[in-house]
C-alpha positions in Angstrom: 9.7 -26.0 -15.8 10.4 -22.7 -15.1 7.9 -20.5 -12.6 7.9 -16.9 -13.4 6.3 -15.7 -9.8 8.2 -14.3 -7.5 6.1 -10.8 -7.0 7.8 -9.7 -3.7 8.5 -7.1 -4.2 5.4 -5.6 -6.0 3.3 -7.1 -3.6 5.2 -5.4 -0.7 5.3 -1.9 -2.5 1.6 -2.3 -3.3 0.7 -2.2 0.9 3.6 0.0 1.1 1.2 2.7 -1.3 -2.0 1.3 0.1 0.0 3.2 3.8 0.8 6.5 1.7 -3.0 6.7 0.9 -2.8 6.0 -2.9 -2.9 3.1 -5.8 -1.7 2.8 -9.1 -3.4 4.2 -12.1 -3.5 1.7 -15.2 -2.3 2.5 -18.7 -3.0 5.9 -19.9 -4.5 8.6 -18.8 -5.8 11.4 -21.3 -6.9 15.1 -21.0 -10.4 15.5 -20.8 -10.9 11.7 -19.8 -12.9 11.0 -16.5 -13.0 7.4 -15.8 -9.3 6.0 -14.5 -8.3 2.1 -14.7 -6.8 2.1 -11.5 -5.0 -2.0 -9.6 -8.0 -2.1 -7.4 -10.7 0.8 -6.1 -11.7 -0.6 -2.7 -9.2 2.2 -0.7 -12.0 4.8 -2.4 -15.4 5.5 -1.6 -18.0 8.2 -3.8 -17.6 11.4 -2.5 -14.2 11.1 -1.2 -11.3 13.9 -2.7 -8.6 12.5 -4.7 -5.0 13.9 -5.8 -4.0 12.9 -9.3 0.3 12.4 -9.7 2.6 13.1 -12.2 5.0 11.2 -11.4 6.3 8.5 -8.7 8.8 9.7 -6.4 8.4 13.8 -7.0 6.0 16.5 -5.6 1.8 15.6 -6.7 1.4 18.1 -9.4 -1.8 20.0 -8.3 -4.9 18.1 -9.6 -7.4 17.2 -6.9 -11.1 15.7 -8.5 -13.8 13.8 -6.2 -14.6 10.4 -6.9 -17.8 10.5 -8.4 -19.0 6.4 -9.3 -17.1 3.4 -8.5 -17.9 0.5 -11.3 -16.4 -3.1 -10.4 -13.2 -3.4 -9.0 -10.6 -1.2 -11.0 -13.0 1.9 -12.9 -13.0 4.8 -10.8 -15.4 8.2 -12.6 -14.0 11.3 -11.5 -16.6 14.1 -11.1 -13.7 16.4 -12.8 -11.6 15.5 -16.4 -8.6 15.3 -16.5 -5.6 18.1 -16.6 -2.9 16.9 -18.0 -2.2 13.9 -20.8 -0.1 10.7 -19.2 1.4 8.2 -21.4 0.6 4.3 -19.9 4.4 3.5 -19.1 4.4 6.8 -16.8 4.1 5.9 -13.3 1.0 7.8 -12.5 -1.0 7.5 -8.9 -3.9 8.2 -7.7 -4.1 9.2 -3.9 -6.8 9.9 -1.2 -6.8 13.0 0.7 -8.9 15.0 2.8 -11.4 17.1 1.6 -11.3 21.0 1.6 -7.3 21.1 3.2 -6.1 23.2 0.5 -2.2 22.9 2.0 -2.3 18.8 1.4 0.5 17.0 0.9 0.9 13.4 0.1 1.9 11.4 2.9 5.4 9.4 3.2 6.4 6.1 1.4 7.2 3.4 3.6 10.5 1.9 3.0 9.6 -1.8 1.1 12.7 -4.6 1.6 13.5 -8.3 1.9 15.3 -7.5 5.8 14.4 -5.1 8.9 16.0 -1.5 8.0 15.5 -0.2 10.8 17.5 -3.4 13.1 20.9 -2.0 10.9 20.3 1.2 12.0 18.4 3.1 8.5 14.5 3.1 7.5 12.3 5.2 8.7 9.4 4.3 12.0 7.3 2.6 9.4 9.0 0.0 7.0 7.1 -2.9 5.0 9.2 -6.2 5.0 8.4 -9.0 2.5 9.6 -11.9 5.2 9.0 -15.1 3.2 6.3 -17.2 0.5 4.9 -20.7 0.8 3.6 -21.9 -1.8 1.6 -25.3 -2.6 -0.4 -26.7 -5.9 -1.7 -30.4 -6.6 0.2 -33.1 -8.7 0.1 -32.4 -12.2 -1.4 -28.5 -11.8 -0.4 -26.2 -13.8 -1.5 -23.4 -10.8 0.2 -22.8 -7.5 -1.1 -20.7 -4.7 1.4 -18.3 -3.4 0.9 -17.4 0.0 3.1 -14.2 0.3 4.0 -12.8 4.1 4.6 -9.2 4.4 5.7 -7.6 7.9 4.8 -3.7 8.6 6.6 -2.7 11.1 5.3 0.7 13.2 8.4 2.3 15.8 8.0 5.5 17.6 9.4 6.9 21.1 7.2 8.1 23.1 7.7 10.5 26.5 4.3 10.1 28.7 1.1 8.6 29.2 -0.3 10.7 26.0 2.1 9.5 23.3 1.3 5.9 24.7 -2.3 6.7 23.9 -1.1 8.5 20.7 1.1 5.1 19.9 -2.1 2.7 20.0 -4.5 5.2 17.8 -1.6 4.8 15.4 -1.9 1.5 15.0 -5.4 1.2 14.7 -5.1 3.6 12.2 -2.3 1.1 10.0 -4.7 -1.7 11.0 -7.6 0.1 9.4 -5.5 1.0 6.4 -4.3 -2.4 5.8 -7.5 -4.0 5.3 -8.9 -1.3 3.2 -8.5 -2.8 0.3 -8.0 -7.0 0.4 -6.9 -7.1 -3.4 -3.5 -4.8 -2.1 -3.8 -2.4 -5.2 -4.4 -6.0 -7.4 -1.3 -7.8 -7.0 -3.6 -10.2 -5.2 -6.7 -12.0 -5.0 -7.2 -11.9 -1.0 -4.9 -10.7 2.1 -5.6 -9.7 5.6 -3.6 -9.2 8.6 -3.4 -12.3 10.6 -1.5 -11.5 13.3 -0.3 -8.1 15.4 2.2 -7.8 18.0 4.0 -4.8 20.3 6.5 -4.6 22.3 8.7 -2.0 24.5 12.2 -1.1 24.2 13.9 1.0 26.6 16.9 2.4 25.3 19.8 3.7 26.6 19.9 7.0 27.5 16.7 7.8 25.6 13.3 7.4 25.2 11.1 4.2 25.3 10.7 3.1 22.5 7.5 1.1 21.7 7.1 -1.1 18.2 4.1 -2.6 16.5 4.6 -5.6 14.1 1.3 -6.4 11.4 1.8 -9.6 9.6 -0.2 -9.5 6.6 -0.6 -12.9 4.3 -1.1 -12.5 0.7 -2.9 -15.0 -1.4 -2.4 -15.3 -5.4 -2.5 -17.3 -7.6 1.2 -18.3 -10.3 0.8 -20.1 -13.5 3.4 -22.8 -13.7 5.2 -22.8 -17.0 6.9 -25.3 -18.8 10.3 -24.5 -21.5 
């Protein structure tokens, strides 16, 4: 039997996208269209200001709109029609933005890896780590239950009490963001933060560093394929 079910990086990237305030658009987008299909529309609410990107890693094109309607779990209707065509194979994202923020820029996308890059002296202050997988299934079943463990690690230096309070506020914001879309862009059928821990490290000849670790369990089912 062959099991084609190792979407760990896909789920990790969905977590990173969520932290960046975006979700991937599914399929093509035709010029003049108002309805978009996304992996999950839970991140957005009616009335939210949004931005439609043109490419995954380059700058976001100046195409902004407002969410007029949500249908089901995967459909979003914009109040304004799309200005550009986008092919189905072109990577495209819908970003959540602040209404009226003319100087808006997309947030950085956290790194995604299977090791803690920060521990190796690389990576930014916010990182997504695909920590592990537990699988279960009844004997004879063609369906396997997957529980993916994803860790989000946030690090920040602080110099005074105000910085420490800001760290706490950032942790609250990260937690709320991670719980905003429990479908993680359509990569799983359920997810949630199951553990949260903070720690403090005193760096020699430097400012203290605070760390927060959020552990997420993302659940999905996979079909066990027979040769």
